[in-house]
C-alpha positions as CSV (number, residue, x, y, z in Angstrom):
1,M,105.8,107.2,49.6
2,T,105.0,107.3,45.8
3,V,106.5,105.9,42.7
4,S,106.3,107.5,39.2
5,G,102.7,108.0,38.4
6,D,101.7,108.9,41.9
7,V,100.8,105.3,42.9
8,P,101.1,104.9,46.7
9,V,103.4,102.1,47.8
10,R,102.9,100.6,51.3
11,T,105.9,99.3,53.1
12,H,104.0,97.4,55.8
13,S,100.5,96.0,56.5
14,A,97.6,98.4,56.5
15,G,96.4,99.4,59.9
16,L,99.5,98.5,61.9
17,D,100.4,102.1,62.5
18,D,97.0,102.8,64.0
19,A,96.5,99.4,65.8
20,S,96.3,99.3,69.6
21,L,98.6,97.1,71.7
22,G,95.6,94.8,72.3
23,Q,95.0,94.4,68.5
24,L,98.7,93.8,67.9
25,T,98.8,91.2,70.6
26,S,95.7,89.5,69.2
27,R,97.3,89.5,65.7
28,L,100.5,88.1,67.2
29,S,98.6,85.4,69.0
30,E,96.7,84.4,65.8
31,Q,100.0,84.3,63.8
32,V,101.8,82.2,66.4
33,S,98.8,79.8,66.5
34,T,98.9,79.5,62.7
35,L,102.7,79.0,62.8
36,V,102.4,76.2,65.4
37,R,99.7,74.4,63.4
38,D,101.8,74.7,60.3
39,E,104.9,73.3,62.1
40,L,102.8,70.4,63.5
41,A,101.5,69.6,60.1
42,L,105.1,69.7,58.8
43,A,106.3,67.4,61.6
44,Q,103.5,65.0,60.8
45,L,104.3,64.9,57.1
46,E,108.0,64.4,57.9
47,A,107.2,61.5,60.3
48,K,105.0,59.8,57.6
49,Q,107.8,60.1,55.1
50,K,110.4,58.5,57.5
51,A,107.9,55.8,58.4
52,K,107.5,55.0,54.7
53,R,111.2,54.8,54.3
54,L,111.4,52.4,57.2
55,G,108.7,50.2,55.7
56,V,110.6,50.0,52.4
57,G,113.8,49.2,54.2
58,F,112.3,46.4,56.2
59,G,110.6,45.0,53.1
60,L,114.0,45.0,51.3
61,F,115.5,43.2,54.4
62,G,112.7,40.6,54.1
63,A,113.4,40.2,50.4
64,G,117.1,39.7,51.1
65,G,116.2,37.0,53.6
66,M,114.0,35.3,51.1
67,F,116.8,35.3,48.5
68,A,119.2,33.9,51.2
69,F,116.8,31.2,51.9
70,F,116.6,30.2,48.3
71,G,120.4,30.4,48.1
72,F,120.6,28.0,51.0
73,G,118.2,25.6,49.3
74,A,120.2,25.7,46.1
75,A,123.4,25.1,48.1
76,V,121.9,22.1,49.7
77,A,120.7,20.9,46.3
78,A,124.3,21.4,45.0
79,A,125.7,19.3,47.9
80,V,123.2,16.5,47.1
81,L,123.9,16.6,43.4
82,G,127.6,16.7,44.1
83,L,127.4,13.4,46.0
84,A,125.1,11.9,43.3
85,T,127.3,12.7,40.4
86,V,130.8,13.7,39.9
87,L,130.7,16.9,37.9
88,D,128.1,18.9,35.9
89,P,124.8,19.0,37.8
90,W,126.3,20.0,41.2
91,L,128.6,22.6,39.6
92,A,125.5,24.3,38.0
93,A,123.7,24.2,41.4
94,V,126.7,25.9,43.1
95,I,126.7,28.6,40.5
96,V,123.0,29.2,41.0
97,A,123.5,29.3,44.8
98,A,126.3,31.8,44.5
99,A,124.2,34.1,42.2
100,L,121.3,33.9,44.7
101,F,123.6,34.8,47.6
102,L,124.9,37.7,45.6
103,V,121.4,39.0,45.0
104,A,120.5,38.5,48.7
105,A,123.6,40.6,49.7
106,I,122.7,43.4,47.3
107,V,119.1,43.6,48.4
108,A,119.9,43.4,52.1
109,L,122.5,46.2,51.8
110,T,120.0,48.3,49.9
111,G,117.5,47.7,52.7
112,K,120.0,48.6,55.4
113,K,120.7,51.9,53.6
114,A,116.9,52.7,53.4
115,V,116.5,51.9,57.2
116,T,119.5,54.1,58.0
117,R,118.0,57.0,56.1
118,G,114.6,56.6,57.9
119,T,115.9,56.4,61.4
120,P,115.4,57.8,63.9
121,P,111.7,58.4,63.0
122,I,111.9,61.9,64.5
123,P,110.9,64.9,62.4
124,S,114.3,66.6,62.7
125,E,113.7,69.1,59.9
126,A,110.5,70.3,61.5
127,I,112.1,70.6,64.9
128,E,114.9,72.7,63.5
129,S,112.4,74.9,61.7
130,T,110.4,75.4,64.9
131,K,113.6,76.3,66.8
132,A,114.4,78.9,64.2
133,D,110.8,80.3,64.4
134,V,111.0,80.5,68.2
135,A,114.4,82.3,67.9
136,A,112.9,84.8,65.4
137,V,109.9,85.5,67.7
138,R,112.2,86.0,70.7
139,Q,114.4,88.3,68.7
140,A,111.4,90.3,67.6
141,V,110.0,90.5,71.1
142,H,113.3,91.8,72.5
143,R,113.5,94.7,70.1
């Protein structure tokens, strides 16, 4: 087949028409081996990304717990100050405690969302891609 200017255009890989069954089988084996290695590398990368998300999520849970601890300390201080005086100091401590609890809730919910996105730590995208590859190879073999 030629295009204007008599430049030959190949529609498939050179040598496939003349290749023996053994050569084609060898080439298929090499390509499947490369495909499996690439899929394993993809699965490993995806697992690392999910593990990283899990780590961030657990860290945010920990930060939420820390803010809750400080909020509890401020609430205790507010109760002590409330008994010691009648008005201003304990009211300020209650406001600080409420703000710390609010921050703790926001951080904990953000951490929960990060953990949810990272679980389960199974490389589902790589598994789906591998299934599609296997289906394509099976279709090609059955032709």
